[in-house]
C-alpha positions in Angstrom: -92.4 144.4 247.5 -94.9 142.4 248.7 -97.3 140.8 246.2 -101.2 141.9 246.2 -103.1 139.0 247.6 -105.6 139.3 245.1 -103.2 138.8 242.4 -101.8 135.6 244.5 -105.2 134.2 244.4 -105.8 134.7 240.8 -102.5 133.3 239.5 -103.6 130.4 241.9 -107.0 129.8 240.6 -106.0 130.2 236.7 -102.9 127.9 237.2 -104.7 124.9 238.7 -107.8 125.4 236.4 -105.0 125.0 233.2 -103.5 122.3 235.0 -106.7 120.4 235.8 -107.1 119.9 232.1 -104.6 117.1 232.3 -106.1 114.5 234.6 -104.5 111.6 236.8 -105.0 109.4 234.0 -102.9 111.8 231.5 -100.0 111.4 234.1 -100.1 107.7 234.7 -99.8 107.5 230.7 -96.6 109.7 230.5 -95.3 108.0 233.4 -95.5 104.5 232.5 -94.6 105.0 229.0 -92.0 107.5 229.5 -93.0 110.1 227.7 -92.2 114.0 228.2 -95.3 115.8 228.4 -95.2 118.2 225.6 -99.3 118.7 225.5 -98.8 120.0 229.0 -95.9 121.9 228.4 -97.2 123.7 225.5 -100.4 124.4 226.9 -99.0 126.7 229.9 -96.5 128.1 226.8 -99.4 129.2 225.5 -101.0 131.0 228.1 -97.7 132.9 228.8 -96.8 131.3 232.1 -93.5 130.2 231.0 -91.8 133.4 230.8 -93.4 134.0 234.4 -90.0 135.4 235.8 -88.6 136.5 232.4 -88.7 140.6 232.6 -91.5 142.1 230.4 -89.0 144.2 228.2 -87.7 140.5 227.0 -91.2 138.9 226.4 -91.8 137.4 230.0 -94.3 138.4 232.5 -91.9 139.9 234.7 -93.5 138.4 237.6 -91.5 137.1 241.3 -90.6 134.3 242.5 -93.4 134.3 244.9 -96.1 134.1 241.8 -93.9 131.3 240.0 -93.7 129.3 243.5 -97.7 129.8 243.8 -97.7 128.6 240.0 -95.7 125.3 240.6 -97.7 124.4 243.7 -100.7 124.6 241.6 -99.1 122.0 239.3 -97.8 119.6 242.0 -101.6 119.6 243.7 -102.9 118.9 240.4 -101.7 115.6 239.9 -99.4 116.4 237.9 -96.8 115.9 240.7 -93.3 116.2 239.7 -93.4 115.1 236.5 -95.4 118.1 235.9 -93.5 120.5 237.9 -90.1 119.6 236.5 -91.6 120.1 232.9 -92.2 123.7 234.1 -89.8 124.6 236.5 -86.9 124.8 234.1 -88.1 127.7 232.5 -88.3 128.9 236.3 -84.7 128.9 237.7 -82.2 127.6 235.2 -83.1 131.7 233.3 -82.2 133.4 236.5 -78.5 133.6 236.4 -78.7 135.0 233.0 -81.4 137.1 233.7 -79.1 138.5 236.6 -75.4 138.2 234.9 -76.1 137.3 231.3 -75.0 140.5 228.6 -77.8 142.2 227.0 -77.1 140.1 223.7 -77.4 137.1 225.2 -80.8 137.9 227.1 -82.5 139.5 224.0 -81.4 136.7 222.0 -82.5 133.9 224.2 -84.9 134.9 226.8 -87.7 135.7 224.3 -87.6 132.3 223.3 -87.7 130.7 226.6 -90.6 133.1 227.7 -92.3 131.3 224.5 -91.7 127.8 225.3 -89.3 127.6 222.0 -86.4 126.7 224.0 -85.7 124.0 226.1 -82.6 124.2 228.4 -80.9 121.7 230.7 -79.0 122.4 233.7 -75.2 121.0 233.7 -73.6 121.1 237.2 -73.5 117.7 239.1 -70.8 115.1 238.5 -70.7 111.7 239.3 -67.3 111.6 241.0 -67.8 115.1 243.0 -71.3 114.4 244.2 -72.7 117.3 246.8 -68.8 119.2 246.4 -69.4 121.3 243.6 -65.9 122.6 244.3 -64.4 119.4 242.8 -66.0 119.2 239.3 -63.4 117.9 236.9 -65.2 119.4 233.7 -62.6 121.9 232.4 -62.8 124.7 229.9 -59.4 125.3 228.6 -59.0 128.8 226.8 -59.0 128.7 222.7 -59.1 131.8 220.4 -62.3 133.5 220.3 -63.7 130.8 223.0 -63.1 127.5 225.0 -62.6 124.0 224.9 -65.0 122.1 227.0 -63.9 118.1 228.2 -65.7 116.0 231.2 -69.0 114.7 232.4 -72.2 115.3 233.5 -74.7 112.8 235.5 -78.6 113.6 236.8 -79.4 116.1 234.0 -82.9 116.7 233.5 -84.2 117.0 229.6 -81.0 116.5 228.1 -82.9 114.5 225.2 -84.9 117.1 224.2 -83.1 120.2 225.1 -81.6 122.9 223.0 -78.5 124.5 225.1 -77.3 124.2 228.5 -76.3 125.9 230.9 -72.9 124.6 231.9 -70.4 124.5 235.0 -66.7 124.1 234.1 -63.5 124.9 235.8 -61.9 127.6 234.0 -58.6 127.6 236.6 -57.7 124.8 239.4 -59.2 124.7 242.8 -57.5 126.7 245.3 -58.4 125.2 248.9 -58.1 128.7 250.2 -61.5 129.6 248.1 -62.4 126.2 246.5 -65.5 127.8 245.2 -63.5 130.5 242.7 -62.1 129.5 239.2 -65.9 127.9 237.6 -67.3 129.5 235.1 -70.9 129.4 233.6 -71.2 128.7 230.0 -74.9 129.0 228.0 -74.2 127.1 225.1 -75.5 124.5 222.2 -76.3 121.0 223.6 -74.2 120.0 220.7 -74.9 116.2 220.0 -71.7 115.9 217.7 -69.4 116.6 221.0 -71.8 115.7 223.8 -72.8 112.2 224.2 -76.3 112.1 225.9 -77.7 108.5 227.8 -80.5 108.3 229.6 -80.7 106.8 233.0 -83.6 104.3 233.7 -84.7 105.7 237.1 -87.4 104.9 239.9 -89.8 107.5 239.1 -90.4 110.9 237.5 -90.8 109.1 234.3 -92.2 111.3 231.7 -88.7 113.4 232.6 -85.7 112.5 231.2 -82.4 112.1 233.4 -79.2 111.4 231.3 -75.6 111.4 231.5 -73.5 113.2 229.5 -69.9 112.9 228.0 -68.4 115.9 226.6 -65.6 115.5 224.3 -64.0 119.2 222.9 -67.1 121.1 223.0 -66.5 124.6 221.5 -68.0 127.3 223.6 -67.5 131.4 222.1 -66.7 133.6 224.4 -70.0 135.6 224.1 -71.6 132.4 225.8 -70.0 133.2 229.3 -72.5 134.4 231.7 -71.2 137.3 233.7 -67.2 137.2 234.6 -65.1 134.1 233.9 -64.2 132.1 237.3 -67.1 133.6 239.2 -69.9 131.1 237.7 -70.9 129.1 241.0 -71.7 132.1 243.0 -73.8 133.2 239.8 -75.5 129.8 239.8 -76.8 130.8 243.3 -79.5 132.5 241.5 -80.2 129.3 240.2 -80.1 127.0 243.4 -82.1 129.5 245.7 -85.2 129.6 243.5 -84.6 125.8 242.4 -85.3 125.0 246.4 -88.0 127.3 247.2 -90.2 126.2 243.7 -88.7 122.4 244.7 -90.6 122.9 248.4 -93.9 124.2 246.8 -94.0 121.4 244.1 -93.2 118.9 247.4 -96.3 120.4 249.4 -98.4 120.6 246.2 -97.9 117.0 245.9 -98.4 116.1 249.1 -101.4 117.7 249.4 -102.8 115.4 246.4 -101.6 112.4 248.1 -103.2 113.5 251.2 -106.7 114.3 249.2 -106.7 110.6 247.7 -106.2 109.5 251.3 -109.0 111.5 253.0 -111.5 110.3 250.1 -110.3 106.7 250.8 -110.3 107.0 254.3 -114.0 108.3 254.5 -115.5 105.7 252.0 -113.4 102.8 252.5 -115.6 100.6 255.5 -113.6 97.6 257.3 -115.6 96.2 260.5 -118.9 98.0 260.0 -117.0 101.8 260.5 -115.0 104.3 257.9 -111.0 103.9 258.8 -111.2 107.5 258.7 -113.1 107.0 262.1 -109.9 105.7 263.5 -107.4 107.7 265.3 -104.9 105.6 264.3 -106.0 106.8 260.2 -106.7 110.2 260.9 -103.5 111.5 263.2 -101.1 111.0 260.9 -103.1 112.4 258.3 -104.1 115.3 260.3 -100.1 115.8 261.2 -99.0 115.8 257.9 -102.1 118.8 256.6 -100.0 120.7 259.7 -96.3 119.8 258.5 -97.3 120.9 254.9 -98.5 124.3 256.4 -95.4 125.0 257.8 -93.9 123.9 254.9 -95.7 126.3 252.4 -94.8 128.8 255.3 -91.1 128.9 255.3 -91.0 128.4 251.1 -93.0 131.9 250.9 -91.0 133.9 253.0 -88.1 132.5 250.9 -89.4 133.3 248.1 -90.4 136.9 249.2 -86.7 137.6 250.1 -85.4 136.5 247.0 -87.8 139.0 245.3 -86.8 141.6 247.7 -83.2 140.6 246.6 -82.3 139.6 250.2 -80.3 136.9 251.3 -82.5 134.2 251.5 -79.9 130.9 251.6 -81.2 129.6 255.2 -85.0 130.2 254.1 -84.3 128.6 250.9 -82.8 125.6 252.2 -85.1 125.3 255.0 -87.9 125.2 253.2 -86.6 122.8 250.8 -86.0 120.4 253.9 -89.1 121.1 255.2 -90.9 120.7 251.9 -89.2 117.3 250.9 -90.2 115.7 254.5 -93.8 116.6 254.7 -94.4 115.9 251.1 -92.8 112.7 251.1 -94.6 112.1 254.8 -98.1 113.0 253.4 -97.4 110.4 250.4 -96.4 107.7 252.5 -99.0 108.1 254.7 -101.2 107.7 251.6 -100.0 104.9 250.7 -100.6 103.4 254.4 -103.8 104.3 254.0 -104.8 102.8 251.3 -102.8 99.8 252.0 -102.6 96.8 249.6 -104.6 99.0 247.0 -101.9 101.7 247.6 -99.9 99.5 245.1 -102.5 99.4 242.5 -102.0 102.0 240.2 -105.5 103.1 239.2 -105.5 104.7 242.6 -102.4 106.9 241.9 -100.3 107.4 244.8 -97.6 104.9 244.6 -97.1 107.4 241.4 -97.0 110.4 244.1 -94.9 108.2 246.3 -92.0 107.5 244.1 -91.9 111.1 242.7 -91.9 112.5 246.4 -89.1 109.7 247.2 -86.3 111.4 244.6 -86.5 115.5 246.5 -85.0 114.0 249.8 -81.8 113.6 248.0 -82.3 116.0 245.2 -81.4 119.0 244.4 -79.4 118.6 247.4 -79.3 116.3 250.1 -81.6 116.6 253.3 -78.0 116.3 255.3 -76.5 118.6 253.6 -79.0 121.4 254.4 -78.2 120.2 257.6 -74.8 121.1 257.3 -75.5 124.4 255.7 -77.4 125.3 258.4 -75.2 124.0 261.1 -72.2 125.9 259.7 -73.8 129.2 258.4 -76.4 130.0 260.7 -75.2 127.9 263.7 -71.4 128.8 263.6 -71.2 125.7 264.2 -67.3 123.9 263.1 -67.5 122.0 259.6 -67.6 118.1 260.2 -66.4 117.7 256.4 
């Protein structure tokens, strides 16, 4: 069902107004001090936005991915960038597998808490030895009486310093070369600090949101914490992965536009050789080119979001959106750095933070090369190169 344009515009304006209450200095402080932006998250929780995609019967707004993507675009555009967007988008896409495949008991118990912002979750998929080949994860869950015992390791897990629960992917049967993505199970369980050692990773950007390495030692998980059927977890995960790629694309578009705004303002006021630098085509044309690319990235992202909401296949479009959003967003931030020249390194102009945060999305949550692999094999039907 196509969303009403007037409703989308209302969402855009409402979110922009709320996000705008947290200025660039707020985000510079959070980034510099590695502080989680709880004030920002709580403001969005109070306004009800954290439950955007949670069905109304479970306390949410019952909106679609189109509306959520617009919300996160406005967050990125406000100057919150990936720090602000990441603090919110973990309420948007991780619940997807629970909403679509979780038991009624699981949905009734946890979705209202997610919608109110009272339950922060982590997304436990990536592993250091598997990389982008999820079929080769080594975290294993062994059946026990009434549940499972999990052992393994995860890496680049956001929110784990504060999260109470984790959506955790583990192998429950050996890898089969014929069907390598079978045999993995998705659990939604406590992030038990007695059984999971959480070590924060010092990193380049998005410092307000923690990234972590997890060591899982005999974690006990109950049978009722299995999402859907045993062995089909990877396929359920797609109900989180495709939305993640779409909202990340829109966040990058918003962040790129925030950087572009700073660059344009500077180009209009910075005078060199008795003329504003924006009068020079060497400055103006790259900025105009970035505007065009951001427009194009937004279009494919919104198309992908609409397909998802209509319960239609959206894998190619979601991946294309992530690719174009990441490229256009980073390019806009990089060109803003170039426009400001030496001042781009000064934190008071903010674009250096935009640049650091935007660079991440060329390698995460999926690398640009893996997107091209997906399109070449799944869309163009070319033979696999790996």
